[in-house]
matplotlib code that plots the C-alpha trace (Angstrom):
import matplotlib.pyplot as plt

x = [11.3, 13.7, 12.8, 14.3, 13.7, 14.6, 14.9, 18.4, 20.1, 18.2, 17.8, 14.5, 12.6, 13.0, 10.8, 12.2, 10.0, 12.5, 12.3, 9.2, 6.2, 2.9, 0.3, -2.3, -6.0, -7.3, -8.1, -11.1, -10.1, -12.7, -11.1, -12.6, -11.8, -8.3, -7.2, -3.7, -2.8, 0.4, 0.7, 3.8, 4.8, 6.5, 6.9, 5.2, 4.7, 1.2, -0.3, -2.2, -3.5, -0.5, 2.0, 3.6, 4.6, 6.3, 3.9, 4.1, 1.5, 0.2, 0.5, 1.0, -2.3, -3.7, -5.7, -4.3, -6.3, -9.8, -10.0, -13.5, -13.9, -16.9, -17.6, -15.9, -13.2, -9.5, -7.1, -3.3, -1.6, 2.1, 3.5, 6.8, 8.4, 10.1, 9.3, 11.5, 11.7, 10.9, 7.2, 4.3, 0.7, -2.0, -5.4, -7.5, -10.8, -10.2, -10.4, -7.8, -5.0, -2.8, 0.5, -0.9, -2.1, 0.8, 2.5, 6.1, 4.9, 3.4, 6.0, 9.5, 9.4, 9.7, 12.9, 13.2, 13.6, 12.0, 8.6, 6.1, 3.0, -0.3, -3.3, -6.2, -9.4, -12.5, -15.2, -17.2, -19.1, -18.4, -15.6, -12.3, -8.8, -5.1, -2.2, 1.3, 2.1, 5.6, 5.9, 2.2, 2.4, 4.6, 3.2, -0.5, 0.2, 2.1, -0.8, -0.3, -3.9, -6.5, -10.0, -11.2, -14.9, -16.4, -19.7, -22.2, -23.1, -26.7, -28.1, -30.5, -27.9, -27.9, -31.0, -31.2, -29.2, -28.5, -24.7, -21.9, -19.0, -16.0, -14.5, -11.4, -11.4, -8.0, -6.0, -2.4, 0.0, 1.7, 4.2, 6.2, 5.0, 6.0, 4.6, 5.8, 9.0, 9.2, 12.2, 13.6, 14.6, 11.4, 7.8, 6.7, 3.3, 2.8, 0.6, -2.4, -1.4, -0.5, -3.5, -3.4, -4.2, -5.6, -8.5, -8.3, -11.3, -10.4, -6.9, -8.1, -8.3, -11.1, -13.2, -16.2, -19.0, -22.2, -25.6, -29.1, -32.2, -33.9, -30.8, -29.8, -26.0, -24.4, -21.3, -18.6, -16.6, -13.2, -11.3, -7.6, -6.4, -3.6, -5.8, -8.7, -12.2, -14.6, -18.3, -19.8, -23.0, -24.6, -27.0, -29.9, -29.8, -31.2, -28.9, -29.7, -27.3, -27.0, -23.6, -20.2, -16.9, -17.8, -21.5, -25.0, -26.7, -29.4, -31.8, -31.5, -32.1, -32.2, -29.4, -28.1, -24.5, -22.1, -19.0, -15.8, -12.7, -9.4, -9.8, -13.5, -15.8, -19.4, -21.9, -24.7, -27.2, -27.9, -31.0, -30.7, -34.3, -33.6, -31.4, -28.7, -25.3, -24.6, -21.6, -20.1, -19.1, -17.2, -18.7, -17.2, -18.9, -17.0, -16.2, -17.5, -15.2, -16.2, -14.9, -16.4, -18.9, -21.8, -23.6, -27.1, -28.5, -32.2, -31.9, -33.7, -32.3, -33.7, -35.0, -36.0, -35.3, -36.9, -39.6, -37.1, -35.0, -38.0, -38.3, -36.1, -35.3, -34.4, -31.9, -32.8, -29.3, -28.4, -31.7, -31.1, -27.7, -29.5, -31.1, -27.8, -25.8, -28.4, -26.6, -23.3, -24.8, -24.9, -21.9, -18.5, -15.9, -13.3, -10.6, -10.4, -8.1, -7.2, -6.1, -3.5, -0.9, 2.4, 4.0, 7.4, 8.4, 11.0, 11.3, 13.4, 16.5, 17.7, 14.6, 11.2, 8.5, 4.8, 2.6, 0.5, -2.0, -0.8, -4.4, -5.8, -2.8, -4.9, -4.9, -1.8, -0.8, 2.1, 2.0, 2.0, -1.4, -4.0, -6.1, -9.5, -10.9, -9.6, -7.7, -4.3, -1.1, 0.1, 3.6, 6.3, 7.7, 9.9, 7.8, 9.1, 6.7, 5.2, 4.7, 2.1, 2.3, 0.5, 2.4, 0.9, 1.5, 4.5, 4.2, 1.0, 1.9, 0.1, 0.7, -2.5, -3.5, -6.0, -6.7, -5.0, -7.1, -5.8, -6.5, -8.4, -5.7, -5.0, -1.9, 0.7, 3.7, 6.4, 8.9, 6.8, 6.4, 10.1, 10.9, 8.7, 11.0, 8.7, 6.6, 3.2, 0.5, -3.1, -5.4, -8.5, -7.5, -7.0, -6.7, -10.2, -12.0, -14.1, -14.2, -16.2, -17.6, -20.3, -22.7, -23.2, -25.1, -27.1, -30.4, -29.1, -26.3, -24.3, -26.8, -27.2, -30.9, -31.3, -32.0, -30.8, -30.7, -29.8, -30.9, -28.2, -25.6, -26.5, -25.2, -22.1, -23.4, -22.7, -25.3, -23.6, -26.4, -27.0, -24.4, -23.9, -25.1, -23.0, -24.9, -24.4, -21.8, -21.3, -17.6, -16.2, -14.0, -17.0, -18.3, -14.9, -13.4, -10.3, -11.5, -8.4, -4.8, -5.2, -1.5, 0.3, 3.9, 3.8, 2.3, 5.1, 7.7, 6.3, 8.0, 8.0, 10.9, 8.7, 5.1, 4.1, 0.7, -0.3, -2.8, -2.9, -4.4, -6.2, -6.1, -2.3, -0.9, 0.8, 1.3, 1.4, 3.7, 3.8, 0.1, -0.2, -3.7, -4.7, -8.1, -9.5, -11.4, -15.1, -14.6, -16.9, -14.8, -16.2, -13.7, -14.1, -12.3, -11.8, -10.5, -9.0, -9.5, -6.7, -4.1, -1.5, -3.5, -7.1, -8.3, -10.3, -8.8, -10.0, -9.3, -8.7, -8.6, -6.9, -8.4, -8.7, -12.4, -14.9, -16.8, -20.1, -20.4, -22.5, -22.7, -21.2, -21.1, -23.6, -26.1, -26.9, -25.9, -29.2, -28.1, -25.8, -23.2, -20.0, -17.0, -13.2, -12.6, -14.4, -13.9, -13.6, -14.2, -12.5, -13.6, -15.8, -16.1, -17.1, -17.9, -17.4, -18.0, -15.2, -16.2, -13.0, -12.8, -9.1, -6.1, -2.7, -1.1, -3.0, -2.5, -4.8, -3.9, -5.0, -5.4, -4.1, -1.0, 1.4, 0.0, 0.5, 4.0, 4.7, 3.8, 0.1, -0.4, -0.1, -0.6, -2.6, -2.7, -5.7, -5.4, -7.5, -10.9, -10.7]
y = [10.6, 8.6, 9.2, 6.7, 9.2, 12.5, 15.7, 15.5, 17.3, 15.8, 17.0, 18.8, 19.4, 23.0, 25.7, 28.9, 30.9, 33.3, 33.2, 31.0, 31.9, 32.8, 30.1, 30.4, 29.5, 26.0, 25.3, 23.3, 21.2, 19.4, 16.3, 14.0, 10.4, 10.2, 13.7, 14.3, 16.6, 17.9, 17.8, 19.3, 18.9, 22.2, 24.4, 27.8, 30.4, 30.9, 33.4, 31.7, 34.3, 36.2, 33.7, 33.2, 29.5, 27.2, 24.6, 21.9, 21.9, 20.3, 23.0, 25.8, 25.7, 24.2, 22.2, 21.1, 21.2, 19.6, 17.1, 16.8, 13.5, 11.6, 8.2, 5.4, 7.6, 7.2, 10.1, 10.4, 12.4, 13.3, 14.0, 15.8, 16.0, 19.3, 18.8, 17.9, 14.1, 11.0, 10.9, 8.9, 10.0, 7.8, 8.1, 7.6, 5.6, 4.8, 1.2, 1.7, -0.5, -1.7, -0.4, 3.1, 2.9, 5.1, 3.1, 2.0, -1.6, -0.7, 1.7, 3.0, 6.3, 9.4, 11.1, 14.9, 16.2, 13.1, 12.3, 9.5, 9.0, 7.6, 6.2, 7.2, 5.3, 6.5, 3.8, 5.2, 8.5, 11.0, 12.9, 11.1, 12.6, 12.3, 12.6, 11.3, 7.8, 8.4, 10.4, 11.1, 12.8, 15.5, 15.9, 16.1, 18.5, 20.8, 20.8, 18.0, 17.0, 17.6, 16.3, 14.2, 14.8, 11.9, 12.9, 10.0, 8.5, 8.4, 11.9, 11.0, 9.5, 12.5, 14.5, 17.9, 20.8, 24.4, 23.9, 21.8, 22.8, 20.7, 21.6, 20.0, 20.0, 20.2, 21.5, 22.6, 23.0, 26.4, 27.4, 30.6, 31.7, 28.4, 25.0, 22.9, 21.1, 17.7, 15.4, 13.9, 10.7, 9.8, 10.6, 12.3, 12.7, 8.9, 8.3, 10.4, 11.8, 15.5, 17.7, 21.2, 24.5, 26.3, 25.0, 25.1, 24.8, 24.6, 25.6, 28.8, 29.8, 32.3, 31.0, 33.1, 31.5, 32.8, 31.3, 32.4, 32.1, 28.9, 27.6, 23.9, 23.5, 20.1, 20.0, 17.4, 17.3, 15.5, 15.2, 15.6, 16.1, 13.9, 12.7, 15.1, 13.8, 16.5, 16.9, 19.3, 21.2, 24.4, 25.8, 27.7, 25.6, 22.1, 19.3, 16.1, 13.2, 11.8, 10.1, 9.1, 7.7, 6.0, 6.7, 7.4, 6.1, 3.5, 6.1, 9.9, 11.4, 14.7, 15.2, 17.9, 17.0, 14.7, 13.0, 12.5, 10.6, 11.3, 10.4, 10.0, 11.9, 12.9, 14.3, 16.5, 18.8, 21.9, 24.1, 27.7, 28.7, 32.2, 35.1, 36.0, 35.2, 31.6, 29.6, 26.2, 24.7, 21.8, 20.7, 18.4, 17.5, 20.4, 23.0, 24.6, 25.9, 28.2, 26.6, 29.2, 32.0, 31.8, 34.9, 34.0, 36.8, 37.5, 36.7, 33.5, 30.7, 29.8, 27.1, 26.2, 22.7, 23.1, 20.6, 18.1, 18.6, 17.6, 14.3, 11.6, 9.1, 5.4, 4.3, 1.0, -0.3, 0.0, -1.4, -4.5, -4.8, -5.0, -8.3, -9.7, -9.0, -10.7, -14.1, -12.4, -10.9, -14.2, -16.1, -15.8, -13.5, -14.7, -12.6, -10.7, -7.8, -6.3, -2.7, -2.6, -0.1, -0.9, 2.0, 2.1, 5.5, 4.1, 4.0, 6.4, 4.6, 4.6, 6.3, 5.1, 5.5, 6.0, 5.4, 8.2, 8.5, 11.3, 12.0, 11.9, 12.9, 12.6, 8.8, 7.7, 4.1, 2.5, -0.4, -0.6, -0.8, 1.0, 4.2, 3.3, 6.3, 5.8, 2.5, 4.0, 2.6, 4.4, 5.9, 5.7, 8.9, 9.6, 9.3, 12.4, 15.2, 16.2, 19.7, 20.1, 22.9, 24.1, 23.4, 26.5, 28.8, 27.3, 30.0, 28.3, 25.5, 23.5, 20.6, 19.1, 18.0, 20.8, 22.8, 26.0, 29.1, 30.9, 28.4, 25.5, 22.9, 20.1, 20.6, 17.9, 16.8, 19.4, 16.7, 15.4, 18.9, 19.6, 16.2, 17.2, 20.1, 23.1, 24.8, 24.0, 24.7, 25.6, 23.5, 25.6, 28.7, 29.7, 32.7, 34.1, 31.0, 31.3, 28.3, 28.1, 25.6, 23.3, 24.5, 27.7, 25.6, 23.1, 22.3, 22.4, 21.2, 18.1, 15.4, 14.2, 13.5, 11.4, 14.5, 12.8, 16.2, 16.9, 13.5, 11.9, 14.3, 13.7, 10.2, 11.2, 10.2, 13.0, 12.1, 11.2, 8.7, 8.1, 10.6, 9.3, 5.9, 5.4, 4.3, 5.7, 4.3, 5.0, 4.9, 7.3, 9.0, 10.9, 8.2, 6.6, 9.5, 11.6, 15.1, 16.9, 16.1, 15.7, 14.8, 17.4, 17.0, 13.2, 12.9, 15.1, 12.8, 9.6, 8.1, 4.6, 3.9, 4.2, 3.8, 0.9, 0.7, -2.8, -4.5, -8.1, -11.1, -12.9, -16.2, -16.3, -13.7, -12.0, -8.2, -5.4, -6.2, -9.9, -10.3, -12.5, -12.7, -13.8, -13.2, -13.7, -11.3, -11.9, -12.8, -11.3, -11.2, -10.5, -8.7, -8.1, -5.1, -5.1, -2.0, -3.5, -1.8, -4.0, -1.8, 0.7, 3.5, 2.8, 5.3, 5.4, 4.4, 5.2, 1.9, 2.4, -0.3, 0.6, -0.1, -3.9, -3.2, -1.3, -2.4, -2.1, -1.7, -4.7, -4.0, -2.2, -4.1, -6.6, -3.8, -4.0, -0.9, 0.9, 2.8, 1.2, 3.0, 2.0, 2.9, 2.7, 4.0, 3.2, 4.8, 2.1, 3.8, 2.9, -0.5, -1.0, -4.1, -3.4, -6.0, -5.0, -6.9, -6.3, -6.7, -7.8, -6.5, -5.7, -8.0, -7.0, -6.2, -3.7, -1.9, -1.6, 0.7, 3.2, 6.6, 8.5, 9.6, 9.1, 5.6, 4.7, 6.0, 4.0, 0.7, 0.3, -1.2, -4.4, -5.5, -8.4, -10.1, -10.4, -13.1, -13.4, -15.1, -18.8]
z = [-95.1, -97.3, -101.0, -103.5, -106.3, -104.7, -106.6, -108.1, -111.0, -113.9, -117.5, -118.1, -121.3, -122.6, -121.3, -122.9, -125.3, -126.9, -130.7, -130.8, -133.0, -131.3, -131.2, -133.9, -133.9, -134.6, -138.2, -139.3, -142.4, -144.6, -146.1, -148.7, -149.3, -150.7, -149.7, -148.2, -145.3, -143.7, -139.9, -138.2, -134.6, -133.5, -130.4, -130.0, -127.3, -125.9, -123.5, -120.7, -118.3, -117.0, -118.2, -121.6, -121.8, -124.3, -125.7, -128.4, -131.1, -134.3, -137.0, -134.5, -132.6, -129.3, -130.1, -133.5, -136.7, -136.5, -139.4, -140.7, -142.6, -144.0, -142.4, -144.3, -145.9, -145.8, -145.8, -145.9, -143.2, -143.5, -140.1, -139.6, -136.2, -135.2, -131.5, -128.5, -128.7, -130.8, -131.7, -133.0, -133.6, -132.2, -133.8, -130.7, -131.2, -134.9, -136.1, -138.8, -140.2, -137.4, -138.8, -138.6, -135.0, -133.8, -131.0, -130.6, -131.3, -134.7, -136.1, -135.6, -133.6, -135.8, -134.8, -134.6, -138.1, -139.7, -141.1, -141.3, -143.4, -141.9, -143.8, -141.6, -142.0, -140.2, -140.0, -137.0, -136.7, -133.9, -132.4, -132.2, -131.5, -132.1, -129.6, -128.9, -127.7, -126.6, -123.3, -123.5, -120.1, -121.5, -125.0, -124.1, -121.2, -123.6, -126.1, -128.6, -129.3, -131.9, -133.0, -135.9, -136.6, -138.5, -140.2, -140.4, -143.8, -142.5, -142.6, -139.8, -137.5, -135.2, -134.3, -136.0, -134.6, -135.8, -135.6, -134.1, -131.8, -130.8, -127.4, -125.8, -122.0, -120.4, -117.4, -117.2, -114.3, -114.3, -111.7, -111.5, -114.9, -116.7, -117.3, -114.4, -115.3, -116.9, -116.6, -119.7, -117.9, -116.0, -115.4, -112.2, -110.5, -111.1, -108.0, -109.1, -112.4, -113.0, -112.1, -113.5, -111.8, -114.9, -117.0, -120.8, -123.1, -126.7, -125.6, -123.9, -120.2, -120.8, -123.7, -124.7, -126.7, -128.3, -128.9, -130.0, -128.0, -129.0, -130.7, -130.5, -130.5, -130.7, -128.4, -128.9, -125.7, -125.6, -122.3, -123.2, -119.6, -118.2, -115.2, -114.4, -114.6, -115.9, -114.8, -117.3, -117.1, -118.5, -115.8, -117.5, -120.6, -121.4, -122.2, -124.2, -124.2, -127.7, -128.1, -126.8, -127.9, -131.2, -131.9, -130.7, -127.6, -127.5, -126.0, -126.1, -122.7, -120.9, -118.4, -116.1, -116.5, -118.3, -116.9, -119.0, -117.9, -119.7, -123.4, -123.3, -125.7, -125.0, -127.6, -126.1, -127.8, -125.8, -126.1, -125.0, -124.1, -122.9, -123.7, -121.1, -119.8, -119.1, -118.1, -119.1, -115.7, -114.3, -111.0, -108.3, -105.0, -103.4, -106.0, -109.2, -112.0, -114.8, -118.1, -120.5, -120.8, -123.1, -124.3, -125.5, -127.7, -128.2, -131.9, -132.9, -135.1, -138.4, -138.5, -134.9, -133.7, -130.3, -131.0, -132.3, -129.2, -127.0, -128.9, -127.3, -129.9, -129.5, -132.1, -133.7, -134.3, -130.6, -129.5, -131.6, -130.0, -126.6, -127.7, -129.1, -125.9, -123.6, -123.6, -122.5, -119.4, -117.4, -118.7, -116.9, -118.4, -120.9, -119.3, -116.0, -115.4, -112.0, -111.5, -108.7, -107.3, -105.5, -103.6, -101.9, -100.6, -98.3, -94.5, -92.3, -91.0, -87.4, -85.8, -84.6, -87.3, -87.5, -90.6, -92.0, -94.9, -97.2, -98.2, -94.7, -92.5, -89.4, -89.9, -88.1, -87.0, -85.2, -87.8, -91.6, -93.1, -95.2, -94.5, -93.2, -95.1, -98.6, -98.6, -99.5, -98.1, -95.0, -95.6, -93.0, -91.3, -88.3, -85.1, -83.3, -82.6, -85.9, -87.2, -89.9, -92.5, -95.6, -98.9, -100.4, -97.4, -95.5, -92.8, -91.7, -89.2, -86.6, -84.3, -85.7, -89.3, -89.7, -92.8, -93.9, -93.0, -96.1, -98.8, -97.1, -98.1, -95.8, -93.7, -94.3, -92.3, -92.6, -93.3, -96.2, -97.7, -97.4, -99.0, -101.9, -102.8, -102.5, -105.1, -103.7, -106.2, -105.7, -107.8, -107.2, -109.1, -112.7, -114.9, -115.2, -113.7, -110.6, -108.4, -105.1, -102.7, -104.0, -101.3, -103.3, -105.9, -104.0, -105.7, -109.3, -111.4, -110.9, -110.1, -113.6, -114.2, -111.1, -109.1, -105.9, -104.3, -100.7, -99.4, -101.5, -100.2, -96.6, -97.1, -98.9, -102.3, -104.7, -107.3, -110.6, -111.3, -115.0, -116.1, -119.6, -118.5, -115.3, -112.2, -108.8, -106.3, -102.7, -102.2, -99.6, -102.3, -103.8, -106.1, -106.5, -108.4, -107.4, -108.3, -107.1, -106.1, -102.4, -101.7, -103.8, -102.7, -102.3, -105.8, -107.2, -105.7, -107.2, -110.2, -111.8, -109.3, -106.2, -107.6, -109.9, -111.5, -112.7, -114.9, -113.8, -115.7, -112.9, -114.6, -115.2, -112.8, -115.7, -115.2, -117.8, -120.7, -119.7, -120.5, -123.6, -125.1, -128.7, -130.2, -133.7, -136.0, -135.3, -131.6, -129.0, -125.9, -122.4, -120.3, -116.5, -115.2, -111.4, -109.7, -106.5, -103.1, -101.9, -103.5, -102.2, -103.8, -104.8, -107.4, -110.7, -114.0, -117.6, -119.5, -123.2, -125.9, -129.2, -132.6, -132.5, -132.2, -130.1, -127.0, -125.1, -121.4, -120.2, -116.5, -113.5, -110.2, -111.7, -112.6, -116.3, -118.3, -119.0, -122.2, -124.7, -126.8, -128.6, -126.5, -126.7, -123.1, -119.9, -116.4, -113.8, -110.5, -107.2, -106.0, -109.0, -111.3, -114.9, -117.6, -121.2, -124.5, -127.0, -130.7, -132.4, -136.0, -136.8, -137.1, -135.7, -132.4, -130.3, -127.0, -124.0, -121.1, -118.4, -120.1, -117.1, -118.9, -115.9, -115.3, -118.9, -118.8, -115.6, -117.4, -116.8, -120.3, -122.4, -126.0, -127.4, -130.8, -133.1, -135.7, -138.9, -138.6, -138.1]

ax = plt.figure().add_subplot(projection="3d")
ax.plot(x, y, z, "-o")
ax.set_aspect("equal")
plt.show()
């Protein structure tokens, strides 16, 4: 196969660890209104399973310091860059002053050796986070992320809990004992984003937690992964959904799992009713990953909040919003954005060709087109007799597109694997993490609280109904979510040169940076987000709006959202249409983009202006 962006001699970011300090533990820092804090970007070495890898950190830890701040406060953060490239710090989810938003459009990049001072205002309660906004794909993968916990000014904002715990959820791609290489000149893995093969929770591959029998622990989960969607559950415990990105839900509800797309946060209270050994798990329709172990002791907490846990509250402020948004449900959208991919991997010259789906290599056509199974563009390859091989075990070959008997991976065209340049990587293993087929867990776990059970699975519907308010969808791609990298070598080969992700203004046809919108402070803007199936690679996208305001999800595929919560990121699944209502509160120039890091870096973003109130 001709590859317009073949593996050539390109400069890569450093990976050596000699002379670097060991990564430290994450610090929890209480900051009052007016306090100042020093934040330093610097490299460290960190042990992950059997590998010692070079990572980038805020203040020497992965995650960086957790900043605990009272709602309504403003703190000063002095950032010094001793990393590998120019940097900014984006304060994700915070409606702060525009010039401190931390993008290339709101500040000059901070050069290596230089500093920048941010005024960080925190108007909304919950778990927010900070991360780079230059080469986000590289910085986040290497560990540049940290939480900001904003404690509510209302002491009854959250239900009572014995304690709180912030956990970042991440994955990292390790090959040959190092983090898989990044090119300085361009982003790779642009098609699906860079999936990792080792799970990290709070920066650790084998996190051990403790709880007491009868204890209620509030978990703040933040998905800091480049592209992976997490479906989190704690079998043997009870989970109550209480909040998300920027506040509490309209209705508290018992759930069996919560779904987090990249950059989303979810707040759940977990009651541990019995002593024993439990696990925090990530469950997909086909596999289960252990994220952390939880040892529940027989010691009982004081006081007990078990009775409070059983009470499912309705929050008046959100219930009142339900009445206020009613008029917006039936009116047409103010703006409509389409999510589209264009893919050009080239055509072999001088030979007959056939067209093959890289995700379903058994789908072959004599003509260009799309895969009937997933909608992806068929890629051209030479039509001579095809040999299929396993990217993980290249000694396994076949004349049919079967699965590898050693690891279960789909066999791909040998020419496609060779064009990818080797280094197959297994996405289903990690240091200390078991992962196994979903069938081992039928009957409990990842069906949210819909309890669709086996009947739903018989029809290919993998039961994520009502997982933090998201309705069920019947797309062939397991509810419209790409759970794993199903085309490893093709994905590795994709760059902005051969894969272009686009946000398109349906009214004007403008794409990405050419989109030109202006709103005013006080506007209520209805945005329709359409994830096109008529695209070279249909897949889900987490759509994030910077601090111009916050939004409510109105409806998904014309189904009214049953449980309101303030959001800054929404997962738009494959083929789905989502209506959101943006409450515009901050003047300035603000960014909106897909939060799959490689999509963002390939140009799937735009900025819009907010003028003062009329």
